[in-house]
C-alpha positions in Angstrom: -3.0 11.3 -11.2 -4.5 8.2 -12.8 -3.6 4.6 -11.9 -1.8 4.4 -15.3 0.3 7.4 -14.5 1.0 6.1 -11.0 2.3 2.8 -12.4 4.7 4.4 -14.9 8.5 3.8 -14.6 10.7 0.9 -14.0 9.4 0.3 -10.5 5.8 -0.2 -11.6 4.0 -2.7 -9.3 2.1 -3.9 -12.4 5.2 -4.9 -14.5 4.6 -8.5 -13.8 1.0 -8.3 -15.2 1.1 -9.7 -18.8 0.0 -9.6 -21.5 -0.6 -5.9 -22.1 -4.4 -6.4 -22.3 -4.4 -7.9 -18.8 -2.4 -5.0 -17.5 -4.8 -2.4 -19.1 -7.7 -4.1 -17.5 -6.0 -4.2 -14.1 -5.2 -0.4 -14.3 -8.8 0.3 -15.4 -10.1 -1.7 -12.4 -7.9 0.2 -10.0 -9.3 3.5 -11.3 -12.9 2.3 -11.2 -12.6 0.7 -7.7 -11.0 3.8 -6.3 -13.6 6.1 -7.9 -16.7 4.1 -7.4 -15.9 1.4 -4.9 -15.7 -2.3 -5.6 -19.4 -3.1 -5.2 -20.6 -0.2 -7.4 -18.2 -1.1 -10.2 -19.3 -3.5 -13.0 -17.2 -5.6 -15.3 -18.6 -3.4 -18.1 -17.3 -0.3 -16.4 -13.8 -1.9 -16.2 -13.8 -3.1 -19.8 -15.0 0.3 -21.0 -12.2 2.1 -19.3 -9.7 -0.3 -20.9 -11.3 0.2 -24.3 -12.4 -3.4 -24.6 -15.6 -5.4 -24.7 -16.9 -7.0 -21.5 -16.2 -10.4 -23.0 -12.5 -9.5 -23.3 -12.2 -9.2 -19.6 -13.1 -12.8 -19.0 -10.3 -14.0 -21.2 -7.8 -12.7 -18.6 -9.8 -12.7 -15.3 -12.5 -15.1 -14.3 -14.3 -12.7 -12.0 -14.2 -9.1 -10.8 -13.1 -10.5 -7.4 -10.1 -12.1 -9.1 -9.1 -8.7 -10.4 -9.4 -7.2 -6.9 -7.3 -10.0 -5.5 -4.6 -9.5 -8.1 -4.5 -5.7 -7.4 -4.4 -6.3 -3.6 -1.8 -9.0 -3.7 0.6 -7.0 -5.9 0.1 -3.9 -3.8 0.6 -5.6 -0.4 3.7 -7.4 -1.8 5.2 -4.1 -2.9 4.5 -2.3 0.3 5.9 -5.2 2.4 9.1 -5.3 0.3 9.7 -1.6 1.0 9.3 -2.1 4.8 11.5 -5.2 4.8 14.2 -3.3 2.9 14.1 -0.5 5.5 14.1 -3.0 8.5 17.2 -4.8 7.2 19.1 -1.6 6.5 22.0 -0.2 8.4 21.8 2.2 11.4 20.0 2.4 14.7 16.4 1.3 15.3 15.4 5.0 15.0 17.2 5.2 11.6 15.4 2.1 10.3 12.0 3.1 11.7 12.3 6.5 10.1 13.3 4.9 6.8 10.4 2.5 7.0 7.9 5.2 7.6 9.3 7.4 4.9 9.1 4.6 2.3 5.7 3.4 3.4 4.2 6.9 3.4 5.8 7.8 0.1 4.3 4.7 -1.5 0.9 5.5 -0.2 1.2 9.1 -1.5 2.7 8.3 -4.9 0.3 5.5 -5.5 -2.7 6.9 -3.6 -5.2 5.7 -6.1 -3.9 2.1 -6.0 -3.3 2.3 -2.3 -7.0 3.2 -1.6 -8.1 0.0 -3.3 -5.4 -2.1 -1.7 -6.0 -0.9 1.8 -9.8 -0.2 1.9 -11.4 -2.9 -0.2 -10.2 -5.9 1.8 -13.7 -7.0 2.9 -14.8 -7.4 -0.7 -12.4 -10.3 -1.2 -13.6 -13.9 -0.9 -12.7 -15.9 2.2 -9.6 -17.6 0.7 -8.2 -14.5 -0.9 -9.0 -12.4 2.2 -7.1 -14.8 4.4 -4.1 -14.6 2.0 -4.0 -10.8 2.2 -4.6 -10.8 5.9 -1.4 -12.9 6.2 0.5 -10.3 4.3 -0.8 -7.6 6.5 0.3 -9.5 9.5 3.8 -9.7 8.0 3.7 -5.9 7.5 2.7 -5.5 11.2 5.5 -7.8 12.3 8.2 -5.9 10.4 7.3 -2.6 12.0 6.7 -4.2 15.4 10.1 -5.8 15.2 11.9 -2.4 14.6 10.0 -0.8 17.5 10.8 -3.8 19.8 14.5 -3.6 18.9 14.5 0.1 19.7 12.9 -0.5 23.1 15.4 -3.2 23.9 18.3 -1.0 22.9 17.0 1.8 25.1 16.3 4.1 22.0 12.5 4.1 22.4 10.1 4.5 25.3 7.0 2.5 24.2 4.9 0.8 26.9 2.5 -0.8 24.4 4.4 -2.1 21.3 1.5 -3.8 19.5 -0.8 -0.7 20.0 1.9 1.7 18.9 2.6 -0.5 15.8 -1.1 -0.3 14.9 -1.0 3.5 15.4 2.1 3.9 13.2 0.7 1.8 10.4 -2.8 3.4 10.6 -1.1 6.9 10.3 0.9 5.9 7.2 -2.0 4.1 5.5 -4.4 7.0 5.9 -2.2 9.1 3.6 -3.8 7.2 0.7 -7.2 8.5 1.7 -6.4 12.2 1.7 -3.3 12.8 -0.4 -3.7 15.1 -3.3 -1.0 15.3 -6.0 -1.9 18.9 -6.6 -1.6 19.7 -2.9 1.1 21.7 -1.1 3.2 18.8 -0.1 5.1 16.2 -2.2 5.2 12.5 -1.3 8.8 13.0 0.0 7.8 15.9 2.2 4.9 13.9 3.7 7.2 11.0 4.2 9.7 13.1 6.1 7.0 14.8 8.2 5.5 11.4 9.2 8.9 9.9 10.0 9.5 12.8 12.4 6.1 12.4 13.9 6.6 8.6 14.4 10.0 9.1 16.1 8.3 11.5 18.5 5.6 9.0 19.1 8.0 6.3 20.2 10.0 8.7 22.3 13.2 8.3 20.2 16.3 9.8 21.7 17.3 13.0 19.8 
C-alpha cells in the first residue's frame, strides 16, 4: 500500500496540506523516506516521485527537513488525538485502555508507511523541530500512563511500575508499523484486537 493509498478517505491526515502540489510532494516524501530512509533520500527523488521538477519542491518547502517535520507533526497529532479520544471515553480503565491500544495499533497498521517515517526518523529533525515532536510524544505517553494509573487506583490493574509499563505498551504498539504487511494474514482490526488483549493481560486486568 502506497502512502497515497494510505491517505485516502475523509480521515486522511494530509487533508490540511494545501495546495494539491504541496500534498503530492508530502506523499512522495513519505514514500521515499519509508523506502530509502531520510538521509539517503534527495529532494530530486521526492520531486521525481511527485512528477515535478526539483525547483518546484522549494516553492512549497524550504528544505527536506521541513518536509519531514510536517509529516512528523501531522502524524503525531493524529495519533495523539486517537489516544485522547479513547482516554476520554466511557467505561472502565480497562475498557479505555483496550480502546486506546486498538486505535493506536490500527493507525500504525493502516498507515504503516507513514508511521515508519513518523516514528523512526525523529533523529533526522533539527533541534527545534525535534523538541516540538518530543513534546507531542510526551503527551502521548502521559495519556496512556494516565489510563494505567487510573486502573491501578481503581483496583482494576496490578502494575508495580507504571512508567515502565507505559513504555512497554507504546513500544509494542508502535512496532506494528515496522512489520505490518497489508497482504499478510491479519487485518489492522485483527491486530488491534490481539494487542488490546495482550496489553490487558500485561497490566493484570481483572477479567
